[in-house]
C-alpha positions in Angstrom: -7.9 -26.9 -20.6 -4.2 -26.9 -19.8 -2.7 -24.3 -17.5 -0.3 -21.4 -18.3 2.4 -22.1 -15.7 4.3 -18.8 -15.9 3.6 -15.2 -16.9 6.0 -12.3 -17.2 6.1 -8.6 -18.0 8.7 -5.8 -18.0 8.9 -2.0 -17.6 11.7 0.5 -17.9 12.4 2.5 -14.6 14.4 5.6 -14.7 16.7 4.5 -11.9 19.9 2.5 -11.5 19.6 -1.4 -11.3 21.2 -1.3 -7.8 18.6 1.1 -6.5 15.7 -0.8 -8.1 17.1 -4.1 -6.7 17.5 -2.5 -3.2 13.9 -1.5 -3.1 12.3 -4.6 -4.6 14.4 -7.0 -2.6 12.9 -5.7 0.7 9.9 -7.9 1.4 8.5 -5.5 4.0 8.1 -2.9 1.2 6.3 -5.0 -1.4 2.9 -3.8 -0.1 3.7 -0.3 -1.5 3.5 -1.6 -5.1 1.6 -4.9 -5.1 -2.2 -4.9 -5.5 -2.5 -7.9 -3.1 0.5 -7.8 -0.8 0.2 -5.8 2.4 3.8 -6.1 3.5 5.8 -8.8 5.2 7.6 -9.7 8.4 11.2 -11.0 7.9 12.4 -13.7 10.3 15.7 -13.1 12.0 17.6 -9.8 12.5 19.2 -9.4 9.1 17.3 -7.1 6.7 19.3 -7.2 3.5 18.1 -10.0 1.2 20.0 -13.2 1.1 19.4 -16.7 -0.2 17.6 -18.6 2.5 15.9 -15.5 4.0 12.4 -16.4 5.3 9.6 -14.0 5.5 5.8 -14.1 6.0 3.7 -12.0 3.6 0.3 -10.6 4.4 -2.1 -10.5 1.5 -5.6 -9.3 0.7 -7.9 -9.8 -2.3 -11.3 -8.3 -1.8 -12.6 -9.6 1.6 -10.1 -12.5 1.6 -7.0 -12.2 3.7 -4.2 -14.7 4.1 -0.5 -15.2 5.0 2.2 -16.9 3.1 5.7 -18.2 4.1 8.3 -17.5 1.5 12.0 -18.2 1.1 14.4 -16.2 -0.9 16.0 -18.3 -3.7 18.1 -15.6 -5.5 19.6 -12.4 -4.1 22.1 -11.0 -6.7 22.3 -7.2 -6.1 21.4 -5.2 -9.2 20.6 -8.4 -11.2 18.1 -10.8 -9.7 15.8 -11.3 -6.7 13.5 -14.3 -6.4 11.5 -16.2 -3.7 9.3 -19.2 -3.5 6.0 -19.3 -1.7 5.7 -22.6 0.1 3.1 -22.3 2.9 -0.2 -20.6 3.2 -2.8 -20.0 5.9 -5.3 -17.4 7.2 -3.4 -15.9 10.1 -0.4 -18.1 10.0 1.0 -20.1 7.0 0.3 -23.5 8.4 -0.4 -25.4 5.2 2.9 -26.3 3.5 3.3 -27.1 -0.2 4.7 -25.6 -3.4 2.5 -22.6 -4.4 4.4 -20.1 -6.6 7.8 -18.6 -7.4 8.2 -14.8 -7.9 11.3 -13.5 -9.8 12.6 -10.0 -10.5 15.4 -9.4 -13.0 17.2 -6.0 -13.4 18.9 -5.1 -16.7 20.7 -1.7 -17.3 19.2 0.0 -20.4 20.4 3.4 -21.5 20.9 4.8 -18.0 17.7 3.2 -16.7 16.6 -0.3 -15.6 14.4 -2.9 -17.3 12.6 -4.6 -14.5 11.1 -8.0 -15.4 8.7 -9.7 -13.0 7.8 -13.3 -13.5 5.2 -15.4 -11.6 5.5 -19.2 -11.9 2.8 -21.6 -10.7 4.5 -24.3 -8.6 1.4 -26.4 -8.0 2.7 -29.0 -10.5 0.9 -31.9 -8.8 -2.5 -30.3 -9.1 -4.4 -31.6 -12.1 -5.2 -28.7 -14.6 -9.0 -29.0 -14.2 -8.7 -28.8 -10.3 -6.2 -25.8 -10.5 -8.4 -24.0 -13.0 -11.6 -24.5 -10.9 -9.8 -23.4 -7.7 -8.3 -20.4 -9.5 -11.6 -19.2 -10.9 -13.2 -19.4 -7.4 -10.3 -17.5 -5.8 -10.0 -14.8 -8.4 -13.6 -14.2 -9.5 -13.5 -16.1 -12.8 -9.9 -16.0 -14.0 -7.0 -18.5 -14.0 -4.1 -17.5 -11.7 -2.0 -16.8 -14.9 -4.6 -14.4 -16.2 -5.0 -12.8 -12.7 -1.3 -12.5 -12.1 -0.7 -10.9 -15.5 -2.8 -7.9 -14.2 -1.2 -7.9 -10.8 2.3 -7.9 -12.4 1.4 -4.9 -14.7 0.0 -3.0 -11.7 3.0 -3.8 -9.5 5.5 -2.7 -12.2 3.6 0.6 -12.9 3.4 1.4 -9.2 7.1 0.6 -8.7 8.1 2.8 -11.6 6.0 5.7 -10.3 7.4 5.4 -6.8 11.1 5.0 -7.8 11.0 7.8 -10.4 9.3 10.2 -7.9 12.1 9.3 -5.3 15.1 9.3 -7.7 17.3 12.4 -7.7 18.0 13.9 -11.1 15.2 12.3 -13.0 13.2 15.5 -13.3 10.2 13.7 -11.8 
């Protein structure tokens, strides 16, 4: 069975693209929305997102916990934020290798923002049968594409609820 290498979903958030970008491009805040991420530690002193920024994400799925090393690959305020995950480990991301790329696009729509989240499987060298077997073990029976489809939907819904509750003048 061949793999689905990328999944995407969108939601309309009643907030300006610049505000949505500002919140989503802060890796330390991702744990507020993601069902797996528990926050991140940014390397260096600079906190605004920039291409080349490195951060380590803390993650949890059931009883499993792990840390990833990520590098920001796009930081275009109000338009696009992306990072690639390129190392993983239990307490420290010691095992290097291409894992995944996460991308967020922001599009102004009638005074609101369409947020599009995309996950791409970067494990291109893994044979499909091996990736699918590993994925099903790691997710309780799903491929990562199936699993990430649910994670993306949850993240977008939580992001929408949080930003609309915080946004002035939305009536929420």
